[in-house]
N, CA, C, O and the ligand as a Tripos MOL2 file, in Angstrom:
@<TRIPOS>MOLECULE
protein
  309   307    78     0     0
PROTEIN
NO_CHARGES

@<TRIPOS>ATOM
      1 N         -13.9890  -22.7150   34.3710 N.3       1 MET1
      2 CA        -14.0320  -23.2840   33.0080 C.3       1 MET1
      3 C         -14.8210  -22.3700   32.0680 C.2       1 MET1
      4 O         -14.3730  -22.0820   30.9590 O.2       1 MET1
      5 N         -15.9670  -21.9270   32.5000 N.am      2 LEU2
      6 CA        -16.7950  -21.0340   31.6890 C.3       2 LEU2
      7 C         -16.0550  -19.7260   31.4170 C.2       2 LEU2
      8 O         -16.1140  -19.1750   30.3190 O.2       2 LEU2
      9 N         -15.3480  -19.2410   32.4590 N.am      3 PHE3
     10 CA        -14.5810  -18.0050   32.3350 C.3       3 PHE3
     11 C         -13.5390  -18.1300   31.2180 C.2       3 PHE3
     12 O         -13.3520  -17.2150   30.4160 O.2       3 PHE3
     13 N         -12.8640  -19.2910   31.1880 N.am      4 LYS4
     14 CA        -11.8550  -19.5590   30.1520 C.3       4 LYS4
     15 C         -12.4710  -19.5090   28.7540 C.2       4 LYS4
     16 O         -11.8800  -18.9600   27.8240 O.2       4 LYS4
     17 N         -13.6470  -20.0790   28.6210 N.am      5 LEU5
     18 CA        -14.3280  -20.1030   27.3140 C.3       5 LEU5
     19 C         -14.6690  -18.6920   26.8450 C.2       5 LEU5
     20 O         -14.5660  -18.3680   25.6620 O.2       5 LEU5
     21 N         -15.0760  -17.8650   27.7980 N.am      6 ILE6
     22 CA        -15.4150  -16.4780   27.4470 C.3       6 ILE6
     23 C         -14.1680  -15.7410   26.9450 C.2       6 ILE6
     24 O         -14.2170  -15.0170   25.9510 O.2       6 ILE6
     25 N         -13.0560  -15.9400   27.6490 N.am      7 ILE7
     26 CA        -11.7940  -15.3150   27.2260 C.3       7 ILE7
     27 C         -11.4220  -15.7720   25.8240 C.2       7 ILE7
     28 O         -11.0930  -14.9620   24.9560 O.2       7 ILE7
     29 N         -11.4790  -17.1000   25.6150 N.am      8 LEU8
     30 CA        -11.1540  -17.6610   24.2940 C.3       8 LEU8
     31 C         -12.0580  -17.0820   23.2130 C.2       8 LEU8
     32 O         -11.6100  -16.7550   22.1140 O.2       8 LEU8
     33 N         -13.3340  -16.9630   23.5480 N.am      9 GLY9
     34 CA        -14.2960  -16.4040   22.6010 C.3       9 GLY9
     35 C         -13.9520  -14.9690   22.2560 C.2       9 GLY9
     36 O         -14.0270  -14.5630   21.0960 O.2       9 GLY9
     37 N         -13.5700  -14.1960   23.2760 N.am     10 ALA10
     38 CA        -13.2160  -12.7930   23.0700 C.3      10 ALA10
     39 C         -11.9800  -12.6690   22.1810 C.2      10 ALA10
     40 O         -11.9250  -11.8110   21.2990 O.2      10 ALA10
     41 N         -10.9950  -13.5250   22.4160 N.am     11 ILE11
     42 CA         -9.7720  -13.5120   21.6040 C.3      11 ILE11
     43 C         -10.1030  -13.8650   20.1500 C.2      11 ILE11
     44 O          -9.6490  -13.2050   19.2150 O.2      11 ILE11
     45 N         -10.9060  -14.9220   19.9860 N.am     12 ALA12
     46 CA        -11.2990  -15.3460   18.6370 C.3      12 ALA12
     47 C         -12.0460  -14.2330   17.9230 C.2      12 ALA12
     48 O         -11.8210  -13.9890   16.7370 O.2      12 ALA12
     49 N         -12.9210  -13.5680   18.6300 N.am     13 TYR13
     50 CA        -13.6870  -12.4720   18.0490 C.3      13 TYR13
     51 C         -12.7560  -11.3150   17.6550 C.2      13 TYR13
     52 O         -12.9220  -10.6930   16.6060 O.2      13 TYR13
     53 N         -11.7810  -11.0480   18.5200 N.am     14 GLY14
     54 CA        -10.8080   -9.9940   18.2410 C.3      14 GLY14
     55 C         -10.0200  -10.2910   16.9760 C.2      14 GLY14
     56 O          -9.8170   -9.4090   16.1410 O.2      14 GLY14
     57 N          -9.5740  -11.5380   16.8360 N.am     15 ILE15
     58 CA         -8.8250  -11.9430   15.6370 C.3      15 ILE15
     59 C          -9.7150  -11.8270   14.4050 C.2      15 ILE15
     60 O          -9.2820  -11.3530   13.3550 O.2      15 ILE15
     61 N         -10.9640  -12.2660   14.5490 N.am     16 TYR16
     62 CA        -11.9180  -12.1950   13.4380 C.3      16 TYR16
     63 C         -12.0970  -10.7610   12.9700 C.2      16 TYR16
     64 O         -12.1270  -10.4890   11.7700 O.2      16 TYR16
     65 N         -12.2150   -9.8430   13.9250 N.am     17 ARG17
     66 CA        -12.3870   -8.4210   13.5930 C.3      17 ARG17
     67 C         -11.1500   -7.8750   12.8850 C.2      17 ARG17
     68 O         -11.2550   -7.1260   11.9140 O.2      17 ARG17
     69 N          -9.9890   -8.2590   13.3830 N.am     18 LEU18
     70 CA         -8.7350   -7.7970   12.7710 C.3      18 LEU18
     71 C          -8.6100   -8.2850   11.3300 C.2      18 LEU18
     72 O          -8.2570   -7.5140   10.4370 O.2      18 LEU18
     73 N          -8.8970   -9.5590   11.1080 N.am     19 MET19
     74 CA         -8.8150  -10.1440    9.7700 C.3      19 MET19
     75 C          -9.8380   -9.5070    8.8390 C.2      19 MET19
     76 O          -9.5430   -9.2290    7.6770 O.2      19 MET19
     77 N         -11.0240   -9.2830    9.3480 N.am     20 GLY20
     78 CA        -12.1100   -8.7140    8.5450 C.3      20 GLY20
     79 C         -11.7400   -7.3660    7.9590 C.2      20 GLY20
     80 O         -12.1320   -7.0500    6.8350 O.2      20 GLY20
     81 N         -10.9900   -6.5640    8.7070 N.am     21 GLY21
     82 CA        -10.6200   -5.2410    8.2350 C.3      21 GLY21
     83 C          -9.5180   -5.2570    7.1960 C.2      21 GLY21
     84 O          -9.3790   -4.3090    6.4230 O.2      21 GLY21
     85 N          -8.7360   -6.3220    7.1690 N.am     22 LYS22
     86 CA         -7.5720   -6.3250    6.2780 C.3      22 LYS22
     87 C          -7.5980   -7.4540    5.2680 C.2      22 LYS22
     88 O          -6.5710   -7.7930    4.6800 O.2      22 LYS22
     89 N          -8.7640   -8.0330    5.0660 N.am     23 ILE23
     90 CA         -8.8370   -9.1960    4.1880 C.3      23 ILE23
     91 C          -8.8540   -8.7890    2.7110 C.2      23 ILE23
     92 O          -8.4720   -9.5780    1.8470 O.2      23 ILE23
     93 N          -9.2920   -7.5690    2.4220 N.am     24 LEU24
     94 CA         -9.3340   -7.1110    1.0290 C.3      24 LEU24
     95 C          -7.9430   -6.6970    0.5610 C.2      24 LEU24
     96 O          -7.2020   -6.0770    1.3240 O.2      24 LEU24
     97 N          -7.5710   -7.0250   -0.6730 N.am     25 PRO25
     98 CA         -6.2460   -6.6250   -1.1760 C.3      25 PRO25
     99 C          -6.1390   -5.1160   -1.3210 C.2      25 PRO25
    100 O          -7.1130   -4.4490   -1.6710 O.2      25 PRO25
    101 N          -4.9590   -4.5810   -1.0500 N.am     26 ASP26
    102 CA         -4.7310   -3.1410   -1.0960 C.3      26 ASP26
    103 C          -4.4480   -2.6940   -2.5320 C.2      26 ASP26
    104 O          -3.3350   -2.8360   -3.0390 O.2      26 ASP26
    105 N          -5.4770   -2.1560   -3.1650 N.am     27 LYS27
    106 CA         -5.3470   -1.7650   -4.5720 C.3      27 LYS27
    107 C          -4.9660   -0.2960   -4.7170 C.2      27 LYS27
    108 O          -4.4160    0.1110   -5.7410 O.2      27 LYS27
    109 N          -5.2600    0.4930   -3.6950 N.am     28 LYS28
    110 CA         -5.1280    1.9470   -3.8140 C.3      28 LYS28
    111 C          -3.6870    2.4080   -4.0070 C.2      28 LYS28
    112 O          -3.4460    3.3530   -4.7570 O.2      28 LYS28
    113 N          -2.7300    1.7670   -3.3520 N.am     29 SER29
    114 CA         -1.3430    2.2140   -3.4340 C.3      29 SER29
    115 C          -0.8440    2.1850   -4.8740 C.2      29 SER29
    116 O          -0.0690    3.0510   -5.2800 O.2      29 SER29
    117 N          -1.2800    1.1990   -5.6440 N.am     30 ASN30
    118 CA         -0.8740    1.0820   -7.0360 C.3      30 ASN30
    119 C          -1.4500    2.2090   -7.8830 C.2      30 ASN30
    120 O          -0.7650    2.7500   -8.7510 O.2      30 ASN30
    121 N          -2.7000    2.5620   -7.6320 N.am     31 GLU31
    122 CA         -3.3600    3.6300   -8.3820 C.3      31 GLU31
    123 C          -2.6570    4.9630   -8.1840 C.2      31 GLU31
    124 O          -2.5050    5.7350   -9.1300 O.2      31 GLU31
    125 N          -2.2280    5.2340   -6.9600 N.am     32 ASN32
    126 CA         -1.5750    6.4970   -6.6500 C.3      32 ASN32
    127 C          -0.2510    6.6520   -7.3910 C.2      32 ASN32
    128 O           0.1190    7.7640   -7.7680 O.2      32 ASN32
    129 N           0.4620    5.5590   -7.6020 N.am     33 GLU33
    130 CA          1.7470    5.6400   -8.2790 C.3      33 GLU33
    131 C           1.5880    6.0090   -9.7470 C.2      33 GLU33
    132 O           2.4470    6.6770  -10.3240 O.2      33 GLU33
    133 N           0.4970    5.5760  -10.3420 N.am     34 ASN34
    134 CA          0.2740    5.8590  -11.7500 C.3      34 ASN34
    135 C          -0.3020    7.2530  -11.9880 C.2      34 ASN34
    136 O          -0.4070    7.6980  -13.1310 O.2      34 ASN34
    137 N          -0.6660    7.9240  -10.9350 N.am     35 LYS35
    138 CA         -1.2560    9.2570  -11.0520 C.3      35 LYS35
    139 C          -0.1970   10.2410  -11.5500 C.2      35 LYS35
    140 O           0.8660   10.3900  -10.9460 O.2      35 LYS35
    141 N          -0.5080   10.9070  -12.6610 N.am     36 LYS36
    142 CA          0.4670   11.8320  -13.2490 C.3      36 LYS36
    143 C          -0.1620   13.2030  -13.4640 C.2      36 LYS36
    144 O          -1.3730   13.3160  -13.6530 O.2      36 LYS36
    145 N           0.6550   14.2270  -13.4350 N.am     37 LEU37
    146 CA          0.1960   15.5660  -13.7730 C.3      37 LEU37
    147 C          -0.0550   15.6330  -15.2770 C.2      37 LEU37
    148 O           0.5960   14.9180  -16.0380 O.2      37 LEU37
    149 N          -0.9950   16.4870  -15.7230 N.am     38 PRO38
    150 CA         -1.1710   16.6390  -17.1740 C.3      38 PRO38
    151 C           0.1210   17.1380  -17.8200 C.2      38 PRO38
    152 O           0.8890   17.8780  -17.2060 O.2      38 PRO38
    153 N           0.3520   16.7170  -19.0800 N.am     39 ASP39
    154 CA          1.6210   17.0220  -19.7570 C.3      39 ASP39
    155 C           1.9050   18.5140  -19.9130 C.2      39 ASP39
    156 O           3.0650   18.9220  -19.9830 O.2      39 ASP39
    157 N           0.8440   19.3360  -19.9680 N.am     40 ASP40
    158 CA          1.0840   20.7620  -20.1930 C.3      40 ASP40
    159 C           1.2230   21.5580  -18.8920 C.2      40 ASP40
    160 O           1.2810   22.7870  -18.9300 O.2      40 ASP40
    161 N           1.2760   20.8960  -17.7760 N.am     41 THR41
    162 CA          1.4700   21.5900  -16.5050 C.3      41 THR41
    163 C           2.8890   22.1600  -16.4380 C.2      41 THR41
    164 O           3.8540   21.4650  -16.7560 O.2      41 THR41
    165 N           3.0120   23.4200  -16.0270 N.am     42 MET42
    166 CA          4.3270   24.0210  -15.9160 C.3      42 MET42
    167 C           4.8930   23.7850  -14.5180 C.2      42 MET42
    168 O           4.2190   23.9940  -13.5100 O.2      42 MET42
    169 N           6.1320   23.3510  -14.4860 N.am     43 VAL43
    170 CA          6.8010   23.1210  -13.2020 C.3      43 VAL43
    171 C           8.1060   23.9200  -13.1740 C.2      43 VAL43
    172 O           8.7040   24.1920  -14.2150 O.2      43 VAL43
    173 N           8.5290   24.2830  -11.9860 N.am     44 GLU44
    174 CA          9.7350   25.0850  -11.8500 C.3      44 GLU44
    175 C          10.9530   24.1990  -11.6510 C.2      44 GLU44
    176 O          10.9240   23.2650  -10.8500 O.2      44 GLU44
    177 N          12.0090   24.4880  -12.3720 N.am     45 CYS45
    178 CA         13.2670   23.7720  -12.2060 C.3      45 CYS45
    179 C          13.8290   24.1000  -10.8250 C.2      45 CYS45
    180 O          13.9010   25.2660  -10.4360 O.2      45 CYS45
    181 N          14.2140   23.0880  -10.1080 N.am     46 ASP46
    182 CA         14.6690   23.2920   -8.7310 C.3      46 ASP46
    183 C          16.0470   23.9570   -8.6710 C.2      46 ASP46
    184 O          16.4390   24.4740   -7.6260 O.2      46 ASP46
    185 N          16.7740   23.9450   -9.7770 N.am     47 THR47
    186 CA         18.1160   24.5280   -9.7820 C.3      47 THR47
    187 C          18.1170   25.9630  -10.3040 C.2      47 THR47
    188 O          18.6390   26.8580   -9.6380 O.2      47 THR47
    189 N          17.5370   26.1980  -11.4930 N.am     48 CYS48
    190 CA         17.6400   27.5200  -12.1160 C.3      48 CYS48
    191 C          16.3110   28.2670  -12.1640 C.2      48 CYS48
    192 O          16.2520   29.3710  -12.7060 O.2      48 CYS48
    193 N          15.2520   27.6990  -11.6160 N.am     49 SER49
    194 CA         13.9330   28.3380  -11.5280 C.3      49 SER49
    195 C          13.2790   28.6150  -12.8770 C.2      49 SER49
    196 O          12.3690   29.4400  -12.9630 O.2      49 SER49
    197 N          13.7250   27.9430  -13.9190 N.am     50 THR50
    198 CA         13.0860   28.0590  -15.2290 C.3      50 THR50
    199 C          11.8250   27.1940  -15.2370 C.2      50 THR50
    200 O          11.7970   26.1000  -14.6740 O.2      50 THR50
    201 N          10.7810   27.7150  -15.8930 N.am     51 TYR51
    202 CA          9.5550   26.9300  -15.9800 C.3      51 TYR51
    203 C           9.5660   26.0650  -17.2270 C.2      51 TYR51
    204 O           9.8000   26.5470  -18.3350 O.2      51 TYR51
    205 N           9.3090   24.7840  -17.0300 N.am     52 VAL52
    206 CA          9.2230   23.8370  -18.1370 C.3      52 VAL52
    207 C           7.9640   23.0010  -17.9740 C.2      52 VAL52
    208 O           7.4480   22.8380  -16.8670 O.2      52 VAL52
    209 N           7.4720   22.4680  -19.1000 N.am     53 SER53
    210 CA          6.2880   21.6160  -19.0120 C.3      53 SER53
    211 C           6.6830   20.2560  -18.4350 C.2      53 SER53
    212 O           7.8140   19.7990  -18.6000 O.2      53 SER53
    213 N           5.7520   19.6380  -17.7750 N.am     54 VAL54
    214 CA          6.0120   18.3570  -17.1140 C.3      54 VAL54
    215 C           6.5390   17.3120  -18.0990 C.2      54 VAL54
    216 O           7.3940   16.5000  -17.7470 O.2      54 VAL54
    217 N           6.0260   17.3350  -19.3360 N.am     55 SER55
    218 CA          6.4540   16.3460  -20.3350 C.3      55 SER55
    219 C           7.9320   16.4830  -20.6820 C.2      55 SER55
    220 O           8.5720   15.5020  -21.0610 O.2      55 SER55
    221 N           8.4930   17.7200  -20.5520 N.am     56 GLU56
    222 CA          9.9110   17.9290  -20.8630 C.3      56 GLU56
    223 C          10.7830   17.8850  -19.6190 C.2      56 GLU56
    224 O          11.9870   17.6470  -19.7140 O.2      56 GLU56
    225 N          10.1950   18.1100  -18.4700 N.am     57 ALA57
    226 CA         10.9710   18.1860  -17.2320 C.3      57 ALA57
    227 C          11.4890   16.8160  -16.8230 C.2      57 ALA57
    228 O          10.9320   15.7840  -17.1980 O.2      57 ALA57
    229 N          12.5510   16.8290  -16.0580 N.am     58 ILE58
    230 CA         13.1220   15.5960  -15.5250 C.3      58 ILE58
    231 C          12.7530   15.5370  -14.0500 C.2      58 ILE58
    232 O          13.0450   16.4610  -13.2920 O.2      58 ILE58
    233 N          12.1150   14.4560  -13.6510 N.am     59 LYS59
    234 CA         11.7050   14.3460  -12.2570 C.3      59 LYS59
    235 C          12.7280   13.5200  -11.4970 C.2      59 LYS59
    236 O          13.1280   12.4370  -11.9250 O.2      59 LYS59
    237 N          13.1360   14.0560  -10.3710 N.am     60 TYR60
    238 CA         14.0820   13.3390   -9.5190 C.3      60 TYR60
    239 C          13.7720   13.6550   -8.0720 C.2      60 TYR60
    240 O          13.7750   14.8190   -7.6700 O.2      60 TYR60
    241 N          13.5050   12.6250   -7.2870 N.am     61 LYS61
    242 CA         13.1640   12.7710   -5.8670 C.3      61 LYS61
    243 C          12.0990   13.8450   -5.6270 C.2      61 LYS61
    244 O          12.2610   14.7220   -4.7790 O.2      61 LYS61
    245 N          11.0060   13.7560   -6.3950 N.am     62 ASP62
    246 CA          9.8610   14.6580   -6.2460 C.3      62 ASP62
    247 C          10.1510   16.1160   -6.6140 C.2      62 ASP62
    248 O           9.3480   17.0000   -6.3160 O.2      62 ASP62
    249 N          11.2960   16.3730   -7.2600 N.am     63 LYS63
    250 CA         11.5980   17.7220   -7.7390 C.3      63 LYS63
    251 C          11.7270   17.6570   -9.2500 C.2      63 LYS63
    252 O          12.0330   16.6070   -9.8140 O.2      63 LYS63
    253 N          11.4910   18.7920   -9.9010 N.am     64 TYR64
    254 CA         11.5840   18.8360  -11.3560 C.3      64 TYR64
    255 C          12.7980   19.6440  -11.7880 C.2      64 TYR64
    256 O          13.1800   20.6190  -11.1390 O.2      64 TYR64
    257 N          13.3960   19.2220  -12.8910 N.am     65 TYR65
    258 CA         14.5600   19.9200  -13.4400 C.3      65 TYR65
    259 C          14.3630   20.1270  -14.9360 C.2      65 TYR65
    260 O          13.7750   19.2870  -15.6170 O.2      65 TYR65
    261 N          14.8720   21.2770  -15.4500 N.am     66 CYS66
    262 CA         14.6700   21.6060  -16.8620 C.3      66 CYS66
    263 C          15.5920   20.7990  -17.7550 C.2      66 CYS66
    264 O          15.2650   20.5520  -18.9150 O.2      66 CYS66
    265 N          16.7330   20.3840  -17.2390 N.am     67 SER67
    266 CA         17.6920   19.6410  -18.0610 C.3      67 SER67
    267 C          18.5330   18.7250  -17.1770 C.2      67 SER67
    268 O          18.5230   18.8380  -15.9520 O.2      67 SER67
    269 N          19.2590   17.8190  -17.8240 N.am     68 THR68
    270 CA         20.1220   16.9080  -17.0630 C.3      68 THR68
    271 C          21.2430   17.6790  -16.3620 C.2      68 THR68
    272 O          21.7170   17.2720  -15.3010 O.2      68 THR68
    273 N          21.6670   18.8100  -16.9720 N.am     69 GLU69
    274 CA         22.7160   19.6200  -16.3360 C.3      69 GLU69
    275 C          22.2640   20.1260  -14.9710 C.2      69 GLU69
    276 O          23.0080   20.0640  -13.9910 O.2      69 GLU69
    277 N          21.0350   20.6270  -14.9250 N.am     70 CYS70
    278 CA         20.4980   21.1320  -13.6660 C.3      70 CYS70
    279 C          20.3770   20.0010  -12.6380 C.2      70 CYS70
    280 O          20.6480   20.1810  -11.4510 O.2      70 CYS70
    281 N          19.9680   18.8540  -13.1240 N.am     71 LEU71
    282 CA         19.8460   17.6970  -12.2260 C.3      71 LEU71
    283 C          21.2150   17.3130  -11.6720 C.2      71 LEU71
    284 O          21.3540   17.0340  -10.4810 O.2      71 LEU71
    285 N          22.2150   17.2990  -12.5330 N.am     72 GLU72
    286 CA         23.5750   16.9550  -12.0960 C.3      72 GLU72
    287 C          24.0900   17.9690  -11.0880 C.2      72 GLU72
    288 O          24.7110   17.6040  -10.0890 O.2      72 GLU72
    289 N          23.8280   19.2560  -11.3560 N.am     73 LYS73
    290 CA         24.2550   20.3030  -10.4340 C.3      73 LYS73
    291 C          23.6750   20.0770   -9.0430 C.2      73 LYS73
    292 O          24.3540   20.2410   -8.0300 O.2      73 LYS73
    293 N          22.3950   19.6960   -9.0240 N.am     74 LYS74
    294 CA         21.7160   19.4940   -7.7450 C.3      74 LYS74
    295 C          22.2990   18.2820   -7.0200 C.2      74 LYS74
    296 O          22.4470   18.2890   -5.7980 O.2      74 LYS74
    297 N          22.6200   17.2630   -7.7740 N.am     75 LYS75
    298 CA         23.1760   16.0480   -7.1760 C.3      75 LYS75
    299 C          24.5320   16.3150   -6.5450 C.2      75 LYS75
    300 O          24.8560   15.7870   -5.4810 O.2      75 LYS75
    301 N          25.3310   17.1580   -7.2300 N.am     76 GLU76
    302 CA         26.6750   17.4510   -6.7450 C.3      76 GLU76
    303 C          26.6580   18.2630   -5.4620 C.2      76 GLU76
    304 O          27.4240   18.0050   -4.5340 O.2      76 GLU76
    305 N          25.7580   19.2650   -5.4270 N.am     77 SER77
    306 CA         25.7470   20.1560   -4.2560 C.3      77 SER77
    307 C          25.2110   19.4920   -3.0070 C.2      77 SER77
    308 O          25.1460   20.1230   -1.9520 O.2      77 SER77
    309 ZN         17.2390   24.3060  -14.6970 Zn       78 ZN78
@<TRIPOS>BOND
     1     1     2 1
     2     2     3 1
     3     3     4 2
     4     3     5 am
     5     5     6 1
     6     6     7 1
     7     7     8 2
     8     7     9 am
     9     9    10 1
    10    10    11 1
    11    11    12 2
    12    11    13 am
    13    13    14 1
    14    14    15 1
    15    15    16 2
    16    15    17 am
    17    17    18 1
    18    18    19 1
    19    19    20 2
    20    19    21 am
    21    21    22 1
    22    22    23 1
    23    23    24 2
    24    23    25 am
    25    25    26 1
    26    26    27 1
    27    27    28 2
    28    27    29 am
    29    29    30 1
    30    30    31 1
    31    31    32 2
    32    31    33 am
    33    33    34 1
    34    34    35 1
    35    35    36 2
    36    35    37 am
    37    37    38 1
    38    38    39 1
    39    39    40 2
    40    39    41 am
    41    41    42 1
    42    42    43 1
    43    43    44 2
    44    43    45 am
    45    45    46 1
    46    46    47 1
    47    47    48 2
    48    47    49 am
    49    49    50 1
    50    50    51 1
    51    51    52 2
    52    51    53 am
    53    53    54 1
    54    54    55 1
    55    55    56 2
    56    55    57 am
    57    57    58 1
    58    58    59 1
    59    59    60 2
    60    59    61 am
    61    61    62 1
    62    62    63 1
    63    63    64 2
    64    63    65 am
    65    65    66 1
    66    66    67 1
    67    67    68 2
    68    67    69 am
    69    69    70 1
    70    70    71 1
    71    71    72 2
    72    71    73 am
    73    73    74 1
    74    74    75 1
    75    75    76 2
    76    75    77 am
    77    77    78 1
    78    78    79 1
    79    79    80 2
    80    79    81 am
    81    81    82 1
    82    82    83 1
    83    83    84 2
    84    83    85 am
    85    85    86 1
    86    86    87 1
    87    87    88 2
    88    87    89 am
    89    89    90 1
    90    90    91 1
    91    91    92 2
    92    91    93 am
    93    93    94 1
    94    94    95 1
    95    95    96 2
    96    95    97 am
    97    97    98 1
    98    98    99 1
    99    99   100 2
   100    99   101 am
   101   101   102 1
   102   102   103 1
   103   103   104 2
   104   103   105 am
   105   105   106 1
   106   106   107 1
   107   107   108 2
   108   107   109 am
   109   109   110 1
   110   110   111 1
   111   111   112 2
   112   111   113 am
   113   113   114 1
   114   114   115 1
   115   115   116 2
   116   115   117 am
   117   117   118 1
   118   118   119 1
   119   119   120 2
   120   119   121 am
   121   121   122 1
   122   122   123 1
   123   123   124 2
   124   123   125 am
   125   125   126 1
   126   126   127 1
   127   127   128 2
   128   127   129 am
   129   129   130 1
   130   130   131 1
   131   131   132 2
   132   131   133 am
   133   133   134 1
   134   134   135 1
   135   135   136 2
   136   135   137 am
   137   137   138 1
   138   138   139 1
   139   139   140 2
   140   139   141 am
   141   141   142 1
   142   142   143 1
   143   143   144 2
   144   143   145 am
   145   145   146 1
   146   146   147 1
   147   147   148 2
   148   147   149 am
   149   149   150 1
   150   150   151 1
   151   151   152 2
   152   151   153 am
   153   153   154 1
   154   154   155 1
   155   155   156 2
   156   155   157 am
   157   157   158 1
   158   158   159 1
   159   159   160 2
   160   159   161 am
   161   161   162 1
   162   162   163 1
   163   163   164 2
   164   163   165 am
   165   165   166 1
   166   166   167 1
   167   167   168 2
   168   167   169 am
   169   169   170 1
   170   170   171 1
   171   171   172 2
   172   171   173 am
   173   173   174 1
   174   174   175 1
   175   175   176 2
   176   175   177 am
   177   177   178 1
   178   178   179 1
   179   179   180 2
   180   179   181 am
   181   181   182 1
   182   182   183 1
   183   183   184 2
   184   183   185 am
   185   185   186 1
   186   186   187 1
   187   187   188 2
   188   187   189 am
   189   189   190 1
   190   190   191 1
   191   191   192 2
   192   191   193 am
   193   193   194 1
   194   194   195 1
   195   195   196 2
   196   195   197 am
   197   197   198 1
   198   198   199 1
   199   199   200 2
   200   199   201 am
   201   201   202 1
   202   202   203 1
   203   203   204 2
   204   203   205 am
   205   205   206 1
   206   206   207 1
   207   207   208 2
   208   207   209 am
   209   209   210 1
   210   210   211 1
   211   211   212 2
   212   211   213 am
   213   213   214 1
   214   214   215 1
   215   215   216 2
   216   215   217 am
   217   217   218 1
   218   218   219 1
   219   219   220 2
   220   219   221 am
   221   221   222 1
   222   222   223 1
   223   223   224 2
   224   223   225 am
   225   225   226 1
   226   226   227 1
   227   227   228 2
   228   227   229 am
   229   229   230 1
   230   230   231 1
   231   231   232 2
   232   231   233 am
   233   233   234 1
   234   234   235 1
   235   235   236 2
   236   235   237 am
   237   237   238 1
   238   238   239 1
   239   239   240 2
   240   239   241 am
   241   241   242 1
   242   242   243 1
   243   243   244 2
   244   243   245 am
   245   245   246 1
   246   246   247 1
   247   247   248 2
   248   247   249 am
   249   249   250 1
   250   250   251 1
   251   251   252 2
   252   251   253 am
   253   253   254 1
   254   254   255 1
   255   255   256 2
   256   255   257 am
   257   257   258 1
   258   258   259 1
   259   259   260 2
   260   259   261 am
   261   261   262 1
   262   262   263 1
   263   263   264 2
   264   263   265 am
   265   265   266 1
   266   266   267 1
   267   267   268 2
   268   267   269 am
   269   269   270 1
   270   270   271 1
   271   271   272 2
   272   271   273 am
   273   273   274 1
   274   274   275 1
   275   275   276 2
   276   275   277 am
   277   277   278 1
   278   278   279 1
   279   279   280 2
   280   279   281 am
   281   281   282 1
   282   282   283 1
   283   283   284 2
   284   283   285 am
   285   285   286 1
   286   286   287 1
   287   287   288 2
   288   287   289 am
   289   289   290 1
   290   290   291 1
   291   291   292 2
   292   291   293 am
   293   293   294 1
   294   294   295 1
   295   295   296 2
   296   295   297 am
   297   297   298 1
   298   298   299 1
   299   299   300 2
   300   299   301 am
   301   301   302 1
   302   302   303 1
   303   303   304 2
   304   303   305 am
   305   305   306 1
   306   306   307 1
   307   307   308 2
@<TRIPOS>SUBSTRUCTURE
     1 MET1         2 RESIDUE 1 A MET
     2 LEU2         6 RESIDUE 1 A LEU
     3 PHE3        10 RESIDUE 1 A PHE
     4 LYS4        14 RESIDUE 1 A LYS
     5 LEU5        18 RESIDUE 1 A LEU
     6 ILE6        22 RESIDUE 1 A ILE
     7 ILE7        26 RESIDUE 1 A ILE
     8 LEU8        30 RESIDUE 1 A LEU
     9 GLY9        34 RESIDUE 1 A GLY
    10 ALA10       38 RESIDUE 1 A ALA
    11 ILE11       42 RESIDUE 1 A ILE
    12 ALA12       46 RESIDUE 1 A ALA
    13 TYR13       50 RESIDUE 1 A TYR
    14 GLY14       54 RESIDUE 1 A GLY
    15 ILE15       58 RESIDUE 1 A ILE
    16 TYR16       62 RESIDUE 1 A TYR
    17 ARG17       66 RESIDUE 1 A ARG
    18 LEU18       70 RESIDUE 1 A LEU
    19 MET19       74 RESIDUE 1 A MET
    20 GLY20       78 RESIDUE 1 A GLY
    21 GLY21       82 RESIDUE 1 A GLY
    22 LYS22       86 RESIDUE 1 A LYS
    23 ILE23       90 RESIDUE 1 A ILE
    24 LEU24       94 RESIDUE 1 A LEU
    25 PRO25       98 RESIDUE 1 A PRO
    26 ASP26      102 RESIDUE 1 A ASP
    27 LYS27      106 RESIDUE 1 A LYS
    28 LYS28      110 RESIDUE 1 A LYS
    29 SER29      114 RESIDUE 1 A SER
    30 ASN30      118 RESIDUE 1 A ASN
    31 GLU31      122 RESIDUE 1 A GLU
    32 ASN32      126 RESIDUE 1 A ASN
    33 GLU33      130 RESIDUE 1 A GLU
    34 ASN34      134 RESIDUE 1 A ASN
    35 LYS35      138 RESIDUE 1 A LYS
    36 LYS36      142 RESIDUE 1 A LYS
    37 LEU37      146 RESIDUE 1 A LEU
    38 PRO38      150 RESIDUE 1 A PRO
    39 ASP39      154 RESIDUE 1 A ASP
    40 ASP40      158 RESIDUE 1 A ASP
    41 THR41      162 RESIDUE 1 A THR
    42 MET42      166 RESIDUE 1 A MET
    43 VAL43      170 RESIDUE 1 A VAL
    44 GLU44      174 RESIDUE 1 A GLU
    45 CYS45      178 RESIDUE 1 A CYS
    46 ASP46      182 RESIDUE 1 A ASP
    47 THR47      186 RESIDUE 1 A THR
    48 CYS48      190 RESIDUE 1 A CYS
    49 SER49      194 RESIDUE 1 A SER
    50 THR50      198 RESIDUE 1 A THR
    51 TYR51      202 RESIDUE 1 A TYR
    52 VAL52      206 RESIDUE 1 A VAL
    53 SER53      210 RESIDUE 1 A SER
    54 VAL54      214 RESIDUE 1 A VAL
    55 SER55      218 RESIDUE 1 A SER
    56 GLU56      222 RESIDUE 1 A GLU
    57 ALA57      226 RESIDUE 1 A ALA
    58 ILE58      230 RESIDUE 1 A ILE
    59 LYS59      234 RESIDUE 1 A LYS
    60 TYR60      238 RESIDUE 1 A TYR
    61 LYS61      242 RESIDUE 1 A LYS
    62 ASP62      246 RESIDUE 1 A ASP
    63 LYS63      250 RESIDUE 1 A LYS
    64 TYR64      254 RESIDUE 1 A TYR
    65 TYR65      258 RESIDUE 1 A TYR
    66 CYS66      262 RESIDUE 1 A CYS
    67 SER67      266 RESIDUE 1 A SER
    68 THR68      270 RESIDUE 1 A THR
    69 GLU69      274 RESIDUE 1 A GLU
    70 CYS70      278 RESIDUE 1 A CYS
    71 LEU71      282 RESIDUE 1 A LEU
    72 GLU72      286 RESIDUE 1 A GLU
    73 LYS73      290 RESIDUE 1 A LYS
    74 LYS74      294 RESIDUE 1 A LYS
    75 LYS75      298 RESIDUE 1 A LYS
    76 GLU76      302 RESIDUE 1 A GLU
    77 SER77      306 RESIDUE 1 A SER
    78 ZN78       309 GROUP 0 **** ****
């Protein structure tokens, strides 16, 4: 009987530890999404290798493109 209580106690403690680590809401993932490069950063177009500023570039699947034409070309190929 005592042995059973010890096991139960260990399980309860394990659950408590698990909950304790994950009880706080995950705020960090949201912050990372809003993180942006400064507008004057130059990025290379993935299709024609022209450098354009981030504010003018088109971002698609983590790559930058100088124009919609370049983006379309990449999508087609
Ligand atoms: Zn381009």
